[in-house]
N, C-alpha and C positions, 0 to 999 in steps of 0.2 A: 666295306665297299670295294675300296682299293684292289682286295685279290680278286672281288670281280672284276675288275679294270686289267689285270695285269693277264690274267685267264680268256679274257676275250681278245686282247690284243694276239697272244701265240696262239688262239686256236684261227684268228683270222688271217695269222702270218702263213702256219703251215699248209689251210686251203690254197693260197695264193703260187706257194712253190710247188705243191702236187697237181697244181692244175699249170702250172708248166713244166710238170713231170710229165705227164701224159702227151704235150704236146710235143716237146724235145727235149733230148736227155740231159743237153748240154745250152741252159741261156743260154742270151745275150748280155752284153753289159748294159744295154737300154734296157733290155727287160729286165734286169736284176733293179736297174735303177728306179724304175717306174713302180716296181712291187713295193720297195722300200719307200718311196714317196706316199704312196697310197698305205702303205699300212701307216704312219704317222700321219695322215689325215683321219685314217681309222681311231687310231689311237688319242689322238687329240681331240673329236669326236665323242666316242668314250666316256674319256677324261669329263668331259665338260658336261657330259649326261649325269655321269655320276654325281660329279659336285652339287651340280643341280639339284640332287634326289637328294642328297644331304642336307642339304640346305631346307629346301622341302621340308623332311622330316625333323628338322630343329624347330621349321615355323610350328607345325603343328604340336610338337610339346610344348609350347609356350601355350598353345589355344586353349584355353578353359573348357570350351565346348567341346574338344575332342578330347579332351580328357576326362569329362564325365562320360562321355559317349564310350573311351576305350575301358572304364572302369565299370561302366552295366553292361558292357559284353563280356567282360571277368569276370562280374559276378553271375551273370545268367547260365556260363559255362561248367563255375565251381558248382554250380545249383544243381545244372544239369547230370554231372560227375557225382555226385553227393547220392543222387538217386539212384543212378547207377551203382555205387558203391550199396547204398542200402540194399539191393537188391542183390545183388550178390555175397552179402554177411546174409543177409536171408536163408538162400540156399547153401549156403557153406555151413551155415549150423541146423539146417536138415539135415547136410548128410555126415555132423558131426568132424567136423574138419574143424577142430579147436585152434589147431596153428595157424592156419589161414585164416579163422576168425578174427584171431587177434591180430595177425596182419591190415586184416582190410579196416579195424577200430580204427587201430592206429593211424591207419590213412583218413579216415572217415574224421575223426575226431582235428587231426590238422586241417583237413579242409574247413571242418565246421569252423575253427577258429579265422581262419581266410574269411569267412561267409561274412562274420560278424565287422572284421573290421569294415566291410565294403558294403554294410548293411544300406549308409546314406546313399549308395547308389544304388537301390534297387530298382525305384521307378525308374521310368525310363527319362533320359535325359532333356530331352528336349519338350514335356509335359507341360512345364511352366511358361513356353513359346506358344503351344497347342489352346495352353487353358490356365489364361493368366488370372491372377488373383483378382477376386470382386472388388470393385469402387466401392472404397468405403464411404458412407453415406454423407449426405453433405450437412453442414452446422446449419441450422437456420439461424438467418442473420434479421433479426428481429429490432436491433438495438444499437446503437453506436459501437456500445459494449463490444459488439460481436465481430464488430470489424476484424479482429485479430485472429480471433477464429478463421475469419474468412481466408485472409493472405496466409494462414497455417498452412489448411487445407489445399488452395490452389495451388501452393509452392509443393505439398506434396505429392498431388497429380500430376504437376511437372516432372518432378523427380521420376514417376512413374512412368512416366510417357519417354524421359531421356532414358531410363532403365530399360525399356522393352527395347526400345529403338538400338540400340548398345547391343544386346542381343541379339536382336536380328543382323544387325550388321558382323558381329563374330558368325553366325553360323554362316552368312554370304559370304564371310573371308576363308573361311573351313572348305567352300564347298570351291573353290577356285584354288584349294591349298590340293585338295583332292584330286581335281580335274589337271593339273600340271603335273602331281606325282602319277596318275593314270597316262597321260602325255608321253612325258619321261619311260615307265616302262614301257611303253610298246614300242618306243625307241630303241631300247636295248633291246627285247625282243627282237626287230631285225636285225638287228646284228649279230644277237647269238644265233637263237631257233627260237621258234615260238612257245618250247615247254619252257623258256627260262622266266622263272619266277610265278610260273601258273599259278602257283596257290594263292601268293601275295597280290596278283593281279585279281582274282576272285571274289577273295575277301576286299580287297581295295573298292571294286566295284558293286561289292553289296553295299558298304557302307556308304560310298560314293549317290549309293539310288534311296537307302534311308534318311541319309540326310535332305537332299533334292525332295526326296517327299515332304520332308517336316518341314523345310523352308517354303512350300509352298502353300504348304496347311498355316503355316503360322505368319505368314503374306496375307493372308484371307482374313485371317485371327487380327491383325495387324489394323487392318482396317476399321472393325469394327469396333474395336478395341479402344485404340486413336479417335474414332470417331463419338464413343461415351466420353471418352477423357474429355476433350473435347467441348462436348455439353454441357459435363457439369462443372468445368471450368468455367463457359460463359455465363451459364446458371450464376454459379457462386458472386461471379464478379459484378455482374448487372444486381446482384443484392447488396453489394459493398458500396456501387457507385451508388444506388436509392440512398442505403445509409451516411455514406459520406455528403450527400446532397442536404438529407435531415439536419447534420451536428453542422454544415455550415449554415443553414438557416437558424438553426438553436441559437449559435454561435452570434448570428446579426440580431438577432432580438436581445440578447445579454448586451451587447455590443450598444443596441438603442438605450436598455436600460441606465445603463453603467452613464451615458452619454444624456440622459435627462436627468438622471441625477446629480450629477458634476454641474449644469445648469441650474436645476435649484438650489446646489449649493454656494452657488455663484451670487447668485440673487439673492439666498439667506443674509450672506456674507454681506453682502451690499447694502440691503432693507434694513437688516435687524442692527441694532446699536445693543441692544442688551446682551453683553456676555453670556449671561443664563441661557436666556433664551435660544440665543444662537447655539448653543451645547444641546440642547434639548433638539431644538430643528435636525441637527447633525448628526443626531439619534435617531430619529424617527426616520428620516432618510437612510439612514443605512440599515434599518431595521426592513422598512420599507422596501429596499434592492434586495435584501437576504429572500424578503419571502418570495417577492416576484419572481428574482431566479430561480427558484426551489419550485414555485409552481411550474415553471416554463419546464424544468427537467420532468416534474412526474408527469407532467400530461402529455410530454413528449414521449418520453419511454414509454407510460402505461398505455397498454392498449385496452383495455376494459377497468374503468372505475368501479364498476361497480363490486368486482374483484379484489382491490383495494378496501373497500368500503367494510364487506364482508371479514378480511382478515383484520383490519383493524380493530372490527367489532368484537371479534372474538379475542384481539389479543389487549384491548382498550384495559381490562381489569388484572392482568399481569403487567404491563407497562404501569399502571399507577402504583401497584404494589411494591415493584421492584426499582422505581425511580421517582418515588414519591418526593423526596427533598427536590429533587430537581424539578419535578412537576408542578410543586407550589412556589419555589424560587421565580420559574418561568410564569406563573399566576402572578405572582408578587410584583414583579417587573410590570407588570400590565396595569396592573392596581396602580402604580407608583408613578409611572407615566401615562398615565390615562387619569388618572384620577386626582392627580394633581396635589398632594399633601407634601410630597417633598419633591425638591429640585437640587440641580447641582448649585454650590455655593451656600446651601441654606444650612444653619448652625443649629447641631441636632444632638438630644441628650439621648444614649442608649444603656439602659438599664439589664445589666446579666446577670440575674443572682446579687448578692452582696454589694457590686460593681455597678461602678455606672462611669461613663467616659462623655465627654464632650469635647467634637471638634467642627469639622466644616466639612460637610460632603464635596467630594471632589471630583467623582464619577460614580455613574448608577450605569453599571453592565447588565447585561442580558440575565445573570443569577445572583449578582452581588452588587453591594454598595459599596464604594471605599471614601472612608472617611479620615481625615488629618485631626489629629488630635491636638489642640492649643490649651496654652496657659489660664485657666478658667480657676474660677474659684473652686470646685470639683477637683482637679489636679494639685489646689492648695493645699485643700483639709483633707482630701483621699488617697489621693493615688500618687500623689507627691511626685509627678512622672508625664512627659509633656514629647509632643511630637511624632507620636507614636503615627504609622499606619493601621487601622485597623478595619479588618473587612467582616461583612455584615451580611449575609445571606438575605436574599431578597422575602423568604416566606418568614421572617422573625417579625415581619408587619404582623400576620396572625395570630403569634403568639406572645410578644413580649412587648412592653410598652417602649415607646420609643417617642421622647418630646421634639416639637420644633420650634426653637426660637425665633425665627423668621420667618415665621408661613405667609405666604401670603405678599402682601405688598407691609407687614409688620417689620421692620428693625429693630425696635424698642423690646426692652423686657424690663420686670420690677425687679428692684434689685432692695436691700435694705441693710442698715447700719445698726447694733444695738450698745449700749453706752451704760453702763451702771452706777450708780450714783448713791452716796450714802444716805441714811434717811434724815437728816439732820440737813442736809443742802437743799436751796433752794428748787425746786422740782420745775417751777413756771415758767424762771429765768433760762431754766437749762434748754425745756423746750421752749423756748422762745430763741434759744442761740441756735439750737439745732434745725427747727422748721428753717429760719432763715438762712442758714448757711445752703441747708440742702435745696430750698429755692434758687438759690443765685446759679452753685451751679450746674444745676440740673434743667431749668428752664427751658433749654433747645431741646431738650429733648423731651422734655412735657411736652411743648407744642407739635411736636412732630408726630408724637404719639398721637395726639389729638385728632391730627388730620391723616392719619392712616387708619383709626380705627372709624372714623367717620365715613371713608369710602369702603369700609367692608360689612356697613346695615344692611346692604340689597343681598349681600352672601350669608351674613348672619345674623342670628336674632340678639343683637346688642342693647340690655337694655339698660347697663350702665359704665358710660363711658369717662367716666372721672377719670385724668391721670394724673391731676394735682399731689404734691407730696401728704404722705400723710405721716404723722407721727402720734407716735400711742404711749402711753405710761401706764405700767404695769408692778404692782407690788411683789418683788422676789424674798427669798429670805434673808437674802445675801444684803439686796437695797434696793432701790428703784430703778427700773428699765427703763430706759428711753430709746425707743423702738422707732426709728425712721426710714418709709420705704418710697423710694422714687423709681422714675423712670430714666433707666440709662442704654448706651447701647449695646446691641446683644454680642457685637463680636468686640467689645473691649470694656467690661463691665469692672474690672479690677484698678483700670486707670482711675476711671469716676470715684470709684469708694475709697480707693488711697488718697486721691484729692480731698474728698469729704472729710475722710477719716483723719487728717493729718489737722484740717482747718477747725474741727470741732475740739479735736486738744488742744490747739494753740487756744480759742477763744474760753474753755472753760479753766482750764490753767491758769488766763487771767481775771477772774470770777473769785473771789475770798470766800461766798459762800456756797460754792458749788464744789465740793469733794468727787472725784471719780472712787467709786468702791470697785474695792479688789480683795479676794479671799486671804483669809488671817489665821492666827495658830494662836492658842494660848497653852503654854506648858507648867507645871506645877511641879516646886521643886522642892526637898525636904530633905536637909542630911539626915543620917542615922536613923532611919526608920526603915523598917522591913516594909513597909506597906504606905505608900505615897498616898494621900488622901488629897484630895484638892478642898482648900480651905482661902475663902475670901482673903482674909488678910496676908496671907503669905502668895498671892500670883501673882505673877508679873508676866505683864506680857510683850511680845517677842514676835514683831513685825518683820 
């Protein structure tokens, strides 16, 4: 570009001195100074124009749209040249000029490789502006769960809108740059001559015409495209607002349900003094809350209830088989809660195969009961362990035996102690002693049991409510068994058993005609004998 500047400066200077030479062979100093000043002005003007032209070219190099346009033009030029070479090769082959054919083939392959590299620019560079991508289909926002997809869709459309506007702005900047370059070249042509950079000017004018035509078409397309995008955004936004309003109403309903349940729990706590009844009321309120909230969500998000019923009808068989235990535990929970057979705090005995466990129910959840194992006769005689937390599935009540020691208002249970006395003991006196001791220590529980059983007459058919202590005498092979039975606290059977046992033992030990029988062994010993045979005269009793 600077070479053009110095060439222009030289031509302009020669023209001035040539003009002066025609007028006078010896120009005056004033004329020379004037010409020098004029030359400097023109030099500055040419320099300014060339610098401006260089700046415009640098700006065009950074313009993506212009780079695509030039690459597309290069692609078309190479494609045109390839077609021409193809025709020449065909002609030379017909003339059997092998050398020319080989040279042309090499050129053809080279241009073909260049065309492959420019394959991305085969299509018109401004096609995406005149024919933008189709607007994606808007999502169906029929529930609050679809709100996120709606926001994503709106963001996608806004990005597409901004991207198209950015490309259109880039095209507008390209037009301004090309127009500036055209004006600069016109100014340089005035300084030099009309033929100066004539081919470049023609190419520039052609490019400018193409870009302006594309810009006019893209501007029209942009209006339609932007309108479609705005319509889709407004439609999706309205659907989002509708679902957000629906979600807000659901939240209000759930808050009302929770508030109502809180009020119910407050009144239950103030009015129900029994901890077991309060616990059960608390559980029922929580379960009711869960059911109500589930129904609210179900009917809020489900448009066609018939469809749900149909689906559940087909799926019920598979669900029942795959989730049999879960379903049975849920059904067992309903039986436990509404049947009233078991409550939190009840003492129960659970049988599982050859093992049994006794403890208190500390929780009844939707799927299982939780039992805290206590120290009882069962733990003393069988398990020798206590204090464990035992989890029992609710479906257990349908398949196994579950005994309740404190069902309803009954808080007592029968317990018994067996005493073995020898055959020569005064069994009548022993029976009398045992009866008196048992009556003395179990009298309070006997009265309580009588009242409890009388209160259950309306609920159950109770024919015999005799709760007085019972004493039985049996002849066994090792002595006389005195079996006593009495009412005791269901939660403290071992305590009363221990007291009664100690007192019976103390009383019987003071009676000389009553002896407690226990297991004995007789060993027959004889020295210097191969076989030891029992003989009555040689027997020794070892106890």
